C-alpha positions as CSV (number, residue, x, y, z in Angstrom):
1,M,0.1,0.1,-0.1
2,K,2.9,2.5,0.9
3,G,4.4,1.8,-2.4
4,Y,1.2,2.5,-4.3
5,I,0.8,5.8,-2.6
6,I,4.5,6.7,-3.3
7,K,4.3,5.7,-7.0
8,I,0.8,7.0,-7.9
9,V,-0.9,9.2,-5.4
10,I,1.8,11.7,-4.4
11,P,2.7,12.4,-8.3
12,V,-0.8,13.0,-9.1
13,V,-1.1,15.5,-6.1
14,L,2.0,17.3,-7.1
15,V,0.9,17.6,-10.8
16,A,-2.5,18.7,-9.5
17,L,-0.7,21.3,-7.2
18,F,1.5,22.5,-10.0
19,C,-1.3,23.1,-12.4
20,W,-3.3,24.9,-9.7
21,G,-0.5,27.2,-9.1
22,M,0.0,27.9,-12.9
23,M,-3.5,28.8,-13.0
24,A,-3.4,31.2,-10.1
25,T,-0.2,32.8,-11.3
26,L,-1.6,33.4,-14.9
27,K,-4.8,34.9,-13.5
28,V,-5.0,38.4,-14.6
29,E,-7.2,40.9,-12.1
30,G,-8.9,44.2,-13.1
31,H,-8.6,43.9,-16.9
32,Y,-8.7,41.8,-19.6
33,V,-6.4,41.6,-22.6
34,Q,-8.3,41.1,-25.9
35,P,-6.4,38.1,-27.8
36,L,-7.1,39.6,-31.3
37,K,-7.8,42.6,-33.4
38,T,-11.2,42.6,-34.7
39,L,-11.8,43.6,-38.4
40,K,-15.6,43.7,-38.2
41,T,-15.6,47.1,-39.8
42,P,-13.2,48.2,-42.6
43,Q,-9.8,49.5,-41.4
44,Q,-10.9,49.7,-37.9
45,A,-10.3,47.5,-34.8
46,S,-12.3,48.0,-31.6
47,V,-8.9,48.3,-29.6
48,A,-5.2,47.9,-30.7
49,F,-3.8,44.3,-30.4
50,G,-3.2,43.4,-26.9
51,Y,-4.6,46.7,-25.4
52,P,-6.0,46.2,-21.9
53,V,-9.8,46.8,-21.8
54,G,-12.4,46.3,-19.3
55,K,-13.1,43.0,-17.9
56,D,-16.8,43.3,-19.0
57,A,-15.8,44.3,-22.5
58,V,-17.6,42.2,-25.2
59,V,-15.1,40.0,-27.3
60,P,-15.7,40.6,-31.1
61,A,-15.8,37.5,-33.2
62,V,-12.6,35.9,-34.3
63,E,-11.3,37.2,-37.5
64,P,-10.0,34.4,-39.8
65,M,-7.4,36.4,-41.0
66,M,-5.8,36.3,-37.7
67,H,-4.1,32.9,-37.5
68,I,-2.9,30.9,-34.5
69,F,-0.7,28.2,-36.3
70,D,-0.6,24.4,-35.6
71,P,3.0,23.0,-35.5
72,F,2.8,21.6,-39.0
73,T,1.9,24.9,-40.5
74,R,4.7,26.6,-38.4
75,A,7.2,24.1,-39.8
76,K,6.2,25.0,-43.3
77,I,6.6,28.7,-42.8
78,P,10.1,29.9,-44.4
79,V,12.6,32.0,-42.4
80,A,12.4,35.8,-43.6
81,R,16.0,37.1,-43.2
82,H,15.0,40.7,-44.9
83,F,12.0,42.7,-45.6
84,D,11.5,44.8,-48.8
85,S,8.7,47.4,-49.6
86,P,5.6,45.7,-51.0
87,V,5.4,48.5,-53.9
88,G,7.4,50.4,-55.8
89,T,11.2,49.6,-55.8
90,E,12.4,47.2,-53.1
91,N,13.5,50.3,-51.1
92,G,9.8,51.9,-51.7
93,A,10.9,54.6,-54.3
94,F,8.0,56.1,-56.3
95,T,5.6,55.5,-53.3
96,Y,4.5,57.5,-50.4
97,N,2.5,56.7,-47.3
98,A,-0.9,58.6,-47.6
99,Q,-1.9,57.4,-44.1
100,G,0.2,56.0,-41.5
101,Y,0.0,53.6,-38.5
102,L,-2.3,54.7,-35.8
103,E,-3.2,58.0,-37.7
104,M,-6.6,59.3,-36.8
105,N,-9.2,58.4,-39.6
106,E,-12.2,60.9,-39.3
107,T,-14.8,58.3,-40.0
108,R,-13.1,55.0,-38.7
109,G,-10.8,55.8,-35.8
110,H,-7.1,54.9,-35.6
111,H,-5.8,53.6,-38.6
112,L,-4.2,50.0,-38.3
113,G,-1.8,49.9,-41.1
114,D,-0.2,52.1,-43.7
115,D,-1.7,53.1,-47.0
116,L,1.0,53.0,-49.8
117,N,0.4,55.0,-52.8
118,G,2.0,55.7,-56.1
119,I,3.6,59.3,-56.2
120,G,1.0,60.2,-58.8
121,G,-1.8,60.0,-56.2
122,Q,-5.5,59.1,-56.5
123,D,-6.1,56.3,-59.0
124,S,-2.7,56.6,-60.8
125,D,-1.3,53.3,-59.2
126,Y,-4.2,51.5,-60.0
127,G,-3.3,47.7,-61.2
128,N,0.5,48.3,-60.1
129,P,2.1,45.1,-59.0
130,V,2.4,44.3,-55.1
131,Y,4.9,42.1,-54.0
132,S,5.6,39.9,-51.2
133,A,7.8,41.8,-48.5
134,A,9.7,38.7,-47.7
135,D,9.8,34.9,-48.0
136,G,6.6,33.5,-46.4
137,L,3.7,31.0,-46.6
138,V,0.3,32.4,-47.9
139,V,-2.2,31.8,-45.3
140,Y,-5.2,33.8,-46.4
141,A,-6.5,34.9,-50.1
142,A,-10.0,36.0,-50.2
143,T,-12.3,38.9,-50.1
144,P,-13.9,39.2,-46.5
145,S,-15.9,42.4,-47.2
146,K,-16.6,45.1,-49.7
147,G,-14.7,47.4,-47.4
148,W,-11.6,45.2,-47.5
149,G,-11.7,44.0,-51.1
150,K,-9.2,41.3,-52.0
151,V,-6.9,40.5,-49.1
152,V,-3.9,38.3,-49.0
153,V,-2.1,37.5,-45.8
154,V,1.4,35.9,-45.7
155,A,3.1,34.4,-42.6
156,H,7.0,34.7,-42.1
157,K,9.4,33.0,-39.6
158,L,11.8,35.6,-38.2
159,T,15.4,34.4,-37.4
160,D,14.5,34.2,-33.7
161,G,11.7,31.9,-34.5
162,R,8.7,34.4,-34.0
163,I,6.0,34.4,-36.7
164,V,4.7,37.7,-38.1
165,Q,2.0,38.1,-40.8
166,T,2.1,40.7,-43.7
167,M,-1.3,41.8,-44.9
168,F,-2.2,43.3,-48.2
169,A,-5.7,44.7,-48.7
170,H,-7.7,46.5,-51.2
171,L,-6.3,44.4,-54.0
172,A,-7.7,44.8,-57.8
173,S,-6.3,41.3,-58.4
174,S,-4.6,38.4,-56.5
175,T,-2.3,35.6,-58.0
176,A,-1.7,34.2,-54.7
177,K,-3.4,30.9,-53.3
178,V,-3.4,29.7,-49.8
179,G,-0.5,27.1,-49.2
180,D,1.5,29.0,-51.7
181,L,5.3,29.5,-50.8
182,V,6.3,32.9,-52.0
183,G,9.6,34.6,-52.2
184,R,10.8,38.2,-51.4
185,G,9.9,40.4,-54.3
186,Q,7.3,37.7,-55.9
187,K,4.4,39.6,-57.3
188,I,1.1,38.2,-55.5
189,G,-1.4,40.8,-56.6
190,S,-2.1,44.5,-57.9
191,I,-3.1,47.6,-56.2
192,G,-6.9,48.2,-56.2
193,S,-9.6,50.3,-54.6
194,A,-11.9,47.8,-52.8
195,G,-14.2,47.9,-55.7
196,G,-14.1,51.8,-56.1
197,Q,-14.7,52.6,-52.2
198,Y,-11.3,54.3,-52.3
199,Y,-8.5,55.9,-54.3
200,A,-6.3,53.2,-55.4
201,H,-3.9,52.2,-52.6
202,L,-2.4,49.2,-50.8
203,H,-3.5,48.9,-47.3
204,Y,-0.4,47.2,-45.8
205,E,-0.1,45.7,-42.2
206,I,2.7,43.5,-40.3
207,R,1.2,41.8,-37.4
208,E,2.7,39.7,-34.6
């Protein structure tokens, strides 16, 4: 009986105590950290990623463009050692940022990306090529809403093992398909206007 207690009961109790301690340690009091950005309206999130909000806040629906990858998918994602501009030249020549990250948008709140335009402005860059910023794996390619237009999301593995995703929105066309491995500088689509809702531009985000 004593051997049974030593071999079975004590290890089970120790594991249970360890799990209880971890749950108590990780419990966050007083605020709730939202796990995802929401894209429930075009170019607007209810809060920025990871921003503490009240514990009674309503959690928005999960957006499928925000991925938590399984180990098999993570293994497929190539290492990105360098990032280039997704439009213009590799250093972004002949383009400008019409609306930067977190700038206030009069109708939609804080802007959660960069709006990259050709230097001609308005629709002069419509149809210009959009390139993958780095080596990566296409994990989303669809039209989630009229406000977003065609959207492509590419996952990249940094040299320290972290996964980041680049998002390309308002595309007029897309040549990328989910599961494609793309190289840095490879064309994945063309600049659009989300069906004429905006002047042509690329809405570009890098997410972790």
